N, C-alpha and C positions, 0 to 999 in steps of 0.2 A: 504494500500500500504506500502510495507516495505521501509526501508531507502534507499537502493540502487536503487530501482525503482523510488523513488522521486528525487534522484540526477540525474538519467538518464532523467527523464521527464523534469526537469529544464534545463538541457543542451540541450535537443532537442528543447524546446521552445525558448531558447536563440539563438540557431543556426537558427531557423525559422525566428526569428525577424531580424537577421543580413542578411538573405537571402542566407545563406550558403547551404541550402538544396534544392534550386531551380534548376530545370533542364528543361529549356525551350523546349529542343528538345523532351522531354517525356511528357510535360504537355498536358492534354486534351486527351491523348491516353489511351486505356485500359491497365491495368496491365496484364502481361503474367505470368501465374503460371505454366507453363509447365517445370519449372526447375527441374532437377533430382538431387537435392542436396545430396541425400543419395545414389546415384548410382556412383560407381567409374568411373573415367574419361574414362578408357579403355572400359567400357560397355555402355557409353551414346549413342554412334552412333547406336549400336545394338538395344538398347531400343527404340530409335527414329524410327528406321526402323520397329520394331515390333508394335509400337504404330500406325504408319501410316498405317500399314497393318491390324489394328483392333485387335491386341493382347494386352493383359495386361502384364505389368511387374510382376515378381513373387511376389513382395511386395503387389501390388494391388490385385492380385489373392488371396493371403493369407488373406488380409483384407476382401474380399468378403466372403471367407470361414468362417472367424471368425464371421461375422455378421450372416451368415446362421446358424452356430452352436449355437450362442446365442439365436436365435429365436427357434431352435429345443429344446434347453435346457429349455426355458421358457414354451414350450408347452408340454414337456414330463411329464408323470404322473408316469410311472413305475420307481421304485428306481434304478434297475440295468441299465436301459436305460439312466437315468439321469447321473449315474456314468460314463458310457461309453462315453456319449457325453461330459461331463465335462473334462474327461481325454484327449479326442481328442481336445477339445477347448484349454486346457492348452498347449498341444503340439504345436498347431498352433501359439498361442500367443508367446510361447518361441522361436519358429523358427523365427517369425517376429522380435522380440526383438534382437535376435542374428544377424539377417541381418542388422539391424540398427546400432548395436554396431560395427560390422565390418566396415560398411560404415563410421561411425564417426571416428573410429580409422584411417582408410585410409585417410580421409579428414584431420585429425589432423597431420598426417605424412606429407602430401603434403603441408599444411600450414607452418609447421616447416621448410621445405626445401626452401620455397619461400622467397625472399628478400622483406621486407616491402616497400622498395623504388622502387621495380621493377614493381609495379602495378600502373595503372593509371585509374582514373575514367573516364567514358564517358562524364561526365558533368563538368570536371575540365577545 
């Protein structure tokens, strides 16, 4: 574990001991992981509607395609076919990475515009 991780771990442990991280209204309930952290705010409602209708967001569709291409690449024996699959795999990975970069940049811009005093925790 690197130095920063150890510092973070100590601070988390200290906060746990002081009870600062307790949130009684959420204790004993399952965690919800349907957050679209990499989806811009203006697209989240549309993605939720698509998800509820059984469609995948473009990022998840790309991830599925990447997994399939990796499996095809592992099974391919012809050299030319392997090159073609590897190129397509690289294109898909690049596209996915660009989607995440754009989303992160958008999130950073939104965070920079927010006032740190304007947000309130549900458990405060």
